[in-house]
N, CA, C and O atoms as a DFTB+ gen file, in Angstrom:
448 C
 N C O
     1  1      -1.290     -16.440     -40.728
     2  2      -2.516     -16.391     -41.498
     3  2      -2.824     -14.935     -41.838
     4  3      -2.435     -14.013     -41.122
     5  1      -3.528     -14.757     -42.943
     6  2      -3.902     -13.430     -43.412
     7  2      -5.381     -13.398     -43.779
     8  3      -5.961     -14.394     -44.211
     9  1      -5.967     -12.227     -43.594
    10  2      -7.316     -11.962     -44.087
    11  2      -7.147     -11.108     -45.332
    12  3      -6.517     -10.051     -45.292
    13  1      -7.711     -11.572     -46.434
    14  2      -7.695     -10.804     -47.675
    15  2      -9.112     -10.322     -47.910
    16  3     -10.038     -11.122     -48.040
    17  1      -9.273      -9.011     -47.965
    18  2     -10.574      -8.385     -48.185
    19  2     -10.521      -7.686     -49.535
    20  3      -9.654      -6.848     -49.781
    21  1     -11.458      -8.041     -50.406
    22  2     -11.490      -7.496     -51.751
    23  2     -12.771      -6.709     -51.948
    24  3     -13.855      -7.196     -51.626
    25  1     -12.661      -5.514     -52.467
    26  2     -13.823      -4.713     -52.844
    27  2     -13.812      -4.684     -54.365
    28  3     -12.873      -4.170     -54.973
    29  1     -14.862      -5.238     -54.983
    30  2     -14.874      -5.392     -56.440
    31  2     -16.207      -4.930     -57.023
    32  3     -17.170      -4.678     -56.299
    33  1     -16.235      -4.827     -58.341
    34  2     -17.478      -4.516     -59.054
    35  2     -18.447      -5.707     -58.942
    36  3     -18.015      -6.856     -59.035
    37  1     -19.730      -5.453     -58.746
    38  2     -20.698      -6.555     -58.629
    39  2     -20.700      -7.492     -59.843
    40  3     -20.879      -8.700     -59.692
    41  1     -20.508      -6.951     -61.017
    42  2     -20.567      -7.784     -62.224
    43  2     -19.357      -8.706     -62.377
    44  3     -19.352      -9.563     -63.260
    45  1     -18.330      -8.546     -61.536
    46  2     -17.131      -9.384     -61.616
    47  2     -17.112     -10.502     -60.566
    48  3     -16.139     -11.253     -60.494
    49  1     -18.160     -10.625     -59.756
    50  2     -18.135     -11.577     -58.649
    51  2     -18.004     -13.022     -59.135
    52  3     -17.266     -13.798     -58.528
    53  1     -18.687     -13.400     -60.197
    54  2     -18.583     -14.781     -60.678
    55  2     -17.168     -15.095     -61.151
    56  3     -16.661     -16.192     -60.916
    57  1     -16.532     -14.135     -61.816
    58  2     -15.154     -14.330     -62.273
    59  2     -14.208     -14.490     -61.081
    60  3     -13.309     -15.331     -61.102
    61  1     -14.417     -13.679     -60.047
    62  2     -13.560     -13.743     -58.860
    63  2     -13.773     -15.049     -58.102
    64  3     -12.804     -15.678     -57.678
    65  1     -15.027     -15.469     -57.925
    66  2     -15.302     -16.746     -57.253
    67  2     -14.643     -17.903     -57.991
    68  3     -14.048     -18.775     -57.359
    69  1     -14.738     -17.925     -59.303
    70  2     -14.121     -18.984     -60.092
    71  2     -12.599     -18.963     -59.950
    72  3     -11.971     -20.014     -59.820
    73  1     -12.012     -17.774     -59.974
    74  2     -10.561     -17.646     -59.837
    75  2     -10.096     -18.119     -58.467
    76  3      -9.069     -18.788     -58.354
    77  1     -10.849     -17.772     -57.424
    78  2     -10.501     -18.220     -56.075
    79  2     -10.597     -19.745     -55.961
    80  3      -9.749     -20.375     -55.329
    81  1     -11.609     -20.325     -56.562
    82  2     -11.753     -21.784     -56.539
    83  2     -10.586     -22.452     -57.257
    84  3     -10.093     -23.486     -56.805
    85  1     -10.137     -21.869     -58.377
    86  2      -9.022     -22.450     -59.134
    87  2      -7.719     -22.456     -58.348
    88  3      -6.885     -23.339     -58.548
    89  1      -7.527     -21.478     -57.449
    90  2      -6.284     -21.437     -56.661
    91  2      -6.446     -22.126     -55.311
    92  3      -5.544     -22.074     -54.475
    93  1      -7.592     -22.772     -55.094
    94  2      -7.748     -23.607     -53.915
    95  2      -8.407     -22.973     -52.704
    96  3      -8.345     -23.541     -51.614
    97  1      -9.027     -21.828     -52.855
    98  2      -9.747     -21.219     -51.731
    99  2     -11.040     -21.986     -51.526
   100  3     -11.848     -22.119     -52.445
   101  1     -11.232     -22.495     -50.302
   102  2     -12.403     -23.335     -50.022
   103  2     -13.552     -22.560     -49.395
   104  3     -14.708     -22.942     -49.572
   105  1     -13.273     -21.493     -48.673
   106  2     -14.333     -20.746     -48.014
   107  2     -14.171     -19.261     -48.227
   108  3     -13.052     -18.750     -48.286
   109  1     -15.284     -18.570     -48.343
   110  2     -15.247     -17.123     -48.503
   111  2     -16.537     -16.525     -47.981
   112  3     -17.550     -17.212     -47.847
   113  1     -16.486     -15.254     -47.692
   114  2     -17.667     -14.502     -47.273
   115  2     -17.885     -13.385     -48.278
   116  3     -16.950     -12.661     -48.619
   117  1     -19.115     -13.243     -48.753
   118  2     -19.458     -12.212     -49.732
   119  2     -20.535     -11.318     -49.138
   120  3     -21.544     -11.798     -48.620
   121  1     -20.307     -10.009     -49.220
   122  2     -21.230      -9.024     -48.668
   123  2     -21.472      -7.925     -49.696
   124  3     -20.540      -7.468     -50.358
   125  1     -22.730      -7.503     -49.826
   126  2     -23.021      -6.344     -50.666
   127  2     -22.589      -5.093     -49.918
   128  3     -22.754      -5.001     -48.702
   129  1     -22.035      -4.129     -50.649
   130  2     -21.577      -2.892     -50.030
   131  2     -21.846      -1.734     -50.988
   132  3     -22.113      -1.940     -52.172
   133  1     -21.771      -0.533     -50.464
   134  2     -21.792       0.663     -51.305
   135  2     -20.638       1.544     -50.871
   136  3     -20.249       1.544     -49.703
   137  1     -20.094       2.291     -51.812
   138  2     -18.973       3.153     -51.460
   139  2     -18.538       3.998     -52.639
   140  3     -19.114       3.938     -53.725
   141  1     -17.515       4.778     -52.396
   142  2     -16.945       5.598     -53.461
   143  2     -15.451       5.745     -53.214
   144  3     -14.964       5.576     -52.096
   145  1     -14.758       6.055     -54.263
   146  2     -13.323       6.275     -54.206
   147  2     -12.961       7.204     -55.344
   148  3     -13.587       8.249     -55.522
   149  1     -11.960       6.830     -56.112
   150  2     -11.567       7.650     -57.256
   151  2     -12.655       7.730     -58.313
   152  3     -12.685       8.666     -59.112
   153  1     -13.542       6.757     -58.317
   154  2     -14.608       6.698     -59.317
   155  2     -15.594       7.861     -59.147
   156  3     -16.189       8.302     -60.131
   157  1     -15.774       8.352     -57.952
   158  2     -16.580       9.531     -57.632
   159  2     -18.061       9.407     -57.960
   160  3     -18.735      10.430     -58.077
   161  1     -18.584       8.224     -58.110
   162  2     -20.015       8.066     -58.367
   163  2     -20.364       8.417     -59.796
   164  3     -19.495       8.499     -60.663
   165  1     -21.647       8.623     -60.027
   166  2     -22.100       8.969     -61.374
   167  2     -23.307       9.886     -61.269
   168  3     -23.950       9.966     -60.223
   169  1     -23.606      10.570     -62.352
   170  2     -24.785      11.429     -62.388
   171  2     -25.542      11.151     -63.677
   172  3     -25.010      10.556     -64.615
   173  1     -26.786      11.591     -63.704
   174  2     -27.599      11.372     -64.884
   175  2     -28.909      12.113     -64.771
   176  3     -29.085      12.958     -63.893
   177  1     -29.826      11.795     -65.659
   178  2     -31.136      12.424     -65.667
   179  2     -32.195      11.337     -65.648
   180  3     -32.115      10.367     -66.402
   181  1     -33.194      11.503     -64.776
   182  2     -34.299      10.562     -64.691
   183  2     -35.589      11.362     -64.717
   184  3     -35.823      12.196     -63.842
   185  1     -36.428      11.112     -65.716
   186  2     -37.700      11.832     -65.893
   187  2     -37.504      13.338     -65.835
   188  3     -38.285      14.058     -65.214
   189  1     -36.456      13.797     -66.487
   190  2     -36.202      15.222     -66.588
   191  2     -35.486      15.843     -65.403
   192  3     -35.125      17.019     -65.451
   193  1     -35.274      15.085     -64.348
   194  2     -34.597      15.622     -63.163
   195  2     -33.173      15.063     -63.083
   196  3     -32.948      13.866     -63.260
   197  1     -32.236      15.942     -62.817
   198  2     -30.837      15.515     -62.668
   199  2     -30.664      14.833     -61.317
   200  3     -31.271      15.235     -60.325
   201  1     -29.833      13.800     -61.289
   202  2     -29.544      13.133     -60.024
   203  2     -28.050      12.851     -59.946
   204  3     -27.354      12.802     -60.961
   205  1     -27.579      12.670     -58.732
   206  2     -26.186      12.320     -58.490
   207  2     -26.163      11.117     -57.553
   208  3     -26.767      11.146     -56.481
   209  1     -25.471      10.072     -57.957
   210  2     -25.341       8.875     -57.143
   211  2     -23.888       8.798     -56.710
   212  3     -23.023       8.344     -57.460
   213  1     -23.630       9.252     -55.478
   214  2     -22.248       9.341     -55.009
   215  2     -21.708       8.015     -54.507
   216  3     -20.500       7.786     -54.563
   217  1     -22.569       7.140     -54.022
   218  2     -22.136       5.842     -53.526
   219  2     -22.554       4.771     -54.523
   220  3     -23.728       4.655     -54.875
   221  1     -21.583       3.996     -54.970
   222  2     -21.841       2.980     -55.983
   223  2     -21.896       1.582     -55.362
   224  3     -21.233       1.323     -54.358
   225  1     -22.684       0.682     -55.958
   226  2     -22.732      -0.683     -55.433
   227  2     -21.409      -1.401     -55.658
   228  3     -20.809      -1.303     -56.728
   229  1     -20.971      -2.113     -54.650
   230  2     -19.746      -2.910     -54.694
   231  2     -20.006      -4.229     -53.991
   232  3     -21.028      -4.393     -53.325
   233  1     -19.088      -5.162     -54.137
   234  2     -19.142      -6.443     -53.443
   235  2     -17.864      -6.569     -52.619
   236  3     -16.770      -6.291     -53.110
   237  1     -18.010      -6.990     -51.368
   238  2     -16.849      -7.245     -50.516
   239  2     -16.708      -8.755     -50.362
   240  3     -17.646      -9.440     -49.954
   241  1     -15.535      -9.256     -50.690
   242  2     -15.225     -10.683     -50.566
   243  2     -14.101     -10.811     -49.549
   244  3     -13.084     -10.124     -49.645
   245  1     -14.293     -11.702     -48.568
   246  2     -13.280     -11.897     -47.537
   247  2     -12.882     -13.365     -47.487
   248  3     -13.732     -14.254     -47.539
   249  1     -11.568     -13.608     -47.386
   250  2     -11.050     -14.956     -47.215
   251  2      -9.942     -14.915     -46.167
   252  3      -9.246     -13.910     -46.025
   253  1      -9.787     -16.003     -45.445
   254  2      -8.681     -16.176     -44.513
   255  2      -7.819     -17.305     -45.075
   256  3      -8.316     -18.396     -45.354
   257  1      -6.530     -17.034     -45.238
   258  2      -5.642     -18.004     -45.874
   259  2      -4.304     -18.071     -45.148
   260  3      -3.971     -17.197     -44.347
   261  1      -3.555     -19.110     -45.438
   262  2      -2.202     -19.246     -44.936
   263  2      -1.314     -18.206     -45.632
   264  3      -1.562     -17.838     -46.780
   265  1      -0.294     -17.745     -44.938
   266  2       0.599     -16.715     -45.482
   267  2       1.153     -17.088     -46.859
   268  3       1.327     -16.220     -47.714
   269  1       1.428     -18.363     -47.071
   270  2       2.037     -18.810     -48.325
   271  2       1.092     -18.690     -49.522
   272  3       1.542     -18.762     -50.665
   273  1      -0.196     -18.511     -49.281
   274  2      -1.192     -18.454     -50.356
   275  2      -1.499     -17.035     -50.832
   276  3      -2.162     -16.861     -51.855
   277  1      -1.035     -16.032     -50.116
   278  2      -1.485     -14.652     -50.339
   279  2      -1.187     -14.163     -51.754
   280  3      -2.091     -13.659     -52.420
   281  1       0.028     -14.293     -52.227
   282  2       0.394     -13.723     -53.531
   283  2      -0.363     -14.365     -54.684
   284  3      -0.779     -13.662     -55.605
   285  1      -0.554     -15.682     -54.658
   286  2      -1.283     -16.306     -55.769
   287  2      -2.750     -15.906     -55.752
   288  3      -3.376     -15.816     -56.808
   289  1      -3.312     -15.663     -54.563
   290  2      -4.701     -15.211     -54.480
   291  2      -4.823     -13.785     -55.000
   292  3      -5.753     -13.472     -55.743
   293  1      -3.892     -12.923     -54.617
   294  2      -3.912     -11.539     -55.113
   295  2      -3.806     -11.523     -56.635
   296  3      -4.554     -10.799     -57.292
   297  1      -2.894     -12.306     -57.205
   298  2      -2.746     -12.365     -58.659
   299  2      -4.026     -12.854     -59.327
   300  3      -4.455     -12.291     -60.334
   301  1      -4.637     -13.895     -58.773
   302  2      -5.865     -14.454     -59.352
   303  2      -7.001     -13.441     -59.309
   304  3      -7.746     -13.302     -60.278
   305  1      -7.138     -12.728     -58.185
   306  2      -8.222     -11.748     -58.059
   307  2      -7.986     -10.558     -58.984
   308  3      -8.920     -10.084     -59.631
   309  1      -6.768     -10.080     -59.052
   310  2      -6.477      -8.955     -59.946
   311  2      -6.797      -9.315     -61.394
   312  3      -7.380      -8.510     -62.119
   313  1      -6.419     -10.518     -61.815
   314  2      -6.724     -10.951     -63.183
   315  2      -8.225     -11.073     -63.414
   316  3      -8.720     -10.704     -64.479
   317  1      -8.955     -11.591     -62.420
   318  2     -10.390     -11.841     -62.586
   319  2     -11.238     -10.585     -62.442
   320  3     -12.280     -10.477     -63.089
   321  1     -10.821      -9.632     -61.611
   322  2     -11.653      -8.469     -61.310
   323  2     -11.368      -7.272     -62.210
   324  3     -12.190      -6.359     -62.298
   325  1     -10.237      -7.262     -62.866
   326  2      -9.831      -6.081     -63.630
   327  2     -10.641      -5.903     -64.908
   328  3     -10.857      -6.848     -65.667
   329  1     -11.086      -4.662     -65.126
   330  2     -11.703      -4.284     -66.391
   331  2     -10.855      -3.229     -67.091
   332  3     -11.051      -2.945     -68.273
   333  1      -9.904      -2.648     -66.348
   334  2      -9.080      -1.578     -66.894
   335  2      -9.660      -0.197     -66.678
   336  3      -9.078       0.799     -67.107
   337  1     -10.795      -0.131     -66.019
   338  2     -11.466       1.145     -65.771
   339  2     -11.307       1.557     -64.318
   340  3     -11.039       0.722     -63.453
   341  1     -11.474       2.847     -64.052
   342  2     -11.489       3.338     -62.680
   343  2     -12.648       2.669     -61.948
   344  3     -13.740       2.549     -62.503
   345  1     -12.423       2.234     -60.710
   346  2     -13.479       1.596     -59.937
   347  2     -13.415       0.083     -59.930
   348  3     -14.359      -0.569     -59.482
   349  1     -12.319      -0.494     -60.418
   350  2     -12.186      -1.951     -60.412
   351  2     -12.107      -2.519     -59.003
   352  3     -12.476      -3.673     -58.790
   353  1     -11.636      -1.740     -58.038
   354  2     -11.660      -2.200     -56.657
   355  2     -10.331      -2.083     -55.947
   356  3      -9.376      -1.495     -56.453
   357  1     -10.295      -2.662     -54.756
   358  2      -9.114      -2.649     -53.896
   359  2      -9.001      -4.011     -53.221
   360  3      -9.981      -4.744     -53.090
   361  1      -7.769      -4.333     -52.793
   362  2      -7.505      -5.539     -52.011
   363  2      -6.761      -5.105     -50.758
   364  3      -5.775      -4.372     -50.832
   365  1      -7.242      -5.564     -49.608
   366  2      -6.602      -5.271     -48.327
   367  2      -6.142      -6.586     -47.716
   368  3      -6.886      -7.566     -47.705
   369  1      -4.915      -6.604     -47.207
   370  2      -4.368      -7.796     -46.567
   371  2      -4.038      -7.435     -45.123
   372  3      -3.309      -6.477     -44.865
   373  1      -4.582      -8.213     -44.181
   374  2      -4.396      -7.959     -42.752
   375  2      -3.958      -9.241     -42.060
   376  3      -4.319     -10.335     -42.494
   377  1      -3.184      -9.117     -40.989
   378  2      -2.810     -10.312     -40.224
   379  2      -3.994     -10.851     -39.433
   380  3      -4.863     -10.097     -38.996
   381  1      -4.012     -12.164     -39.259
   382  2      -5.017     -12.839     -38.441
   383  2      -4.275     -13.595     -37.352
   384  3      -3.443     -14.455     -37.644
   385  1      -4.572     -13.280     -36.103
   386  2      -3.868     -13.909     -34.989
   387  2      -4.327     -15.338     -34.730
   388  3      -3.515     -16.202     -34.401
   389  1      -5.610     -15.585     -34.876
   390  2      -6.127     -16.911     -34.532
   391  2      -7.409     -17.175     -35.293
   392  3      -8.193     -16.263     -35.551
   393  1      -7.614     -18.439     -35.651
   394  2      -8.862     -18.905     -36.248
   395  2      -9.297     -20.122     -35.444
   396  3      -8.495     -21.011     -35.153
   397  1     -10.567     -20.149     -35.093
   398  2     -11.105     -21.271     -34.328
   399  2     -12.359     -21.781     -35.024
   400  3     -13.286     -21.012     -35.277
   401  1     -12.392     -23.075     -35.334
   402  2     -13.602     -23.685     -35.892
   403  2     -14.529     -23.971     -34.714
   404  3     -14.158     -24.706     -33.798
   405  1     -15.713     -23.405     -34.730
   406  2     -16.636     -23.506     -33.599
   407  2     -17.020     -24.953     -33.314
   408  3     -17.011     -25.369     -32.156
   409  1     -17.353     -25.717     -34.327
   410  2     -17.846     -27.076     -34.142
   411  2     -16.831     -27.983     -33.456
   412  3     -17.183     -28.719     -32.533
   413  1     -15.566     -27.938     -33.900
   414  2     -14.570     -28.871     -33.382
   415  2     -13.531     -28.227     -32.466
   416  3     -12.734     -28.922     -31.836
   417  1     -13.546     -26.918     -32.398
   418  2     -12.564     -26.134     -31.632
   419  2     -11.145     -26.259     -32.173
   420  3     -10.180     -25.949     -31.475
   421  1     -11.021     -26.711     -33.413
   422  2      -9.705     -26.717     -34.042
   423  2      -9.210     -25.284     -34.140
   424  3     -10.005     -24.350     -34.244
   425  1      -7.895     -25.114     -34.108
   426  2      -7.296     -23.778     -34.146
   427  2      -6.269     -23.681     -35.261
   428  3      -5.738     -24.685     -35.736
   429  1      -6.004     -22.445     -35.665
   430  2      -4.959     -22.183     -36.633
   431  2      -5.322     -22.642     -38.038
   432  3      -6.489     -22.650     -38.428
   433  1      -4.285     -23.027     -38.794
   434  2      -4.476     -23.404     -40.196
   435  2      -5.464     -24.562     -40.360
   436  3      -6.156     -24.632     -41.376
   437  1      -5.543     -25.456     -39.402
   438  2      -6.484     -26.579     -39.473
   439  2      -7.928     -26.108     -39.448
   440  3      -8.815     -26.817     -39.924
   441  1      -8.180     -24.924     -38.900
   442  2      -9.549     -24.407     -38.800
   443  2      -9.985     -23.606     -40.028
   444  3     -11.153     -23.238     -40.151
   445  1      -9.057     -23.341     -40.921
   446  2      -9.410     -22.531     -42.103
   447  2     -10.310     -23.312     -42.985
   448  3     -10.727     -22.820     -44.034
């Protein structure tokens, strides 16, 4: 099993959720986040005063899937989240040793 963690633009979340549903992802966790990377934030002027916003709003989406599902999920998310601009996001894939459904105590792929 793998944990796929995606950091994406907030305005792309509906596209990503739809893409994940189309490839059969049944459960996900979505968290608001802030951060910076190559995008380096943005600056501007508000009421005559210059400001710098170094941390930008992002959305973190996490799913746990069977190893065989990883590549199709990555492809679906890349297609759905991409705008072609710096700051489109990142995808992290990590191993998951065990999953346990609390209600039934099922383990492994059956608990996903």
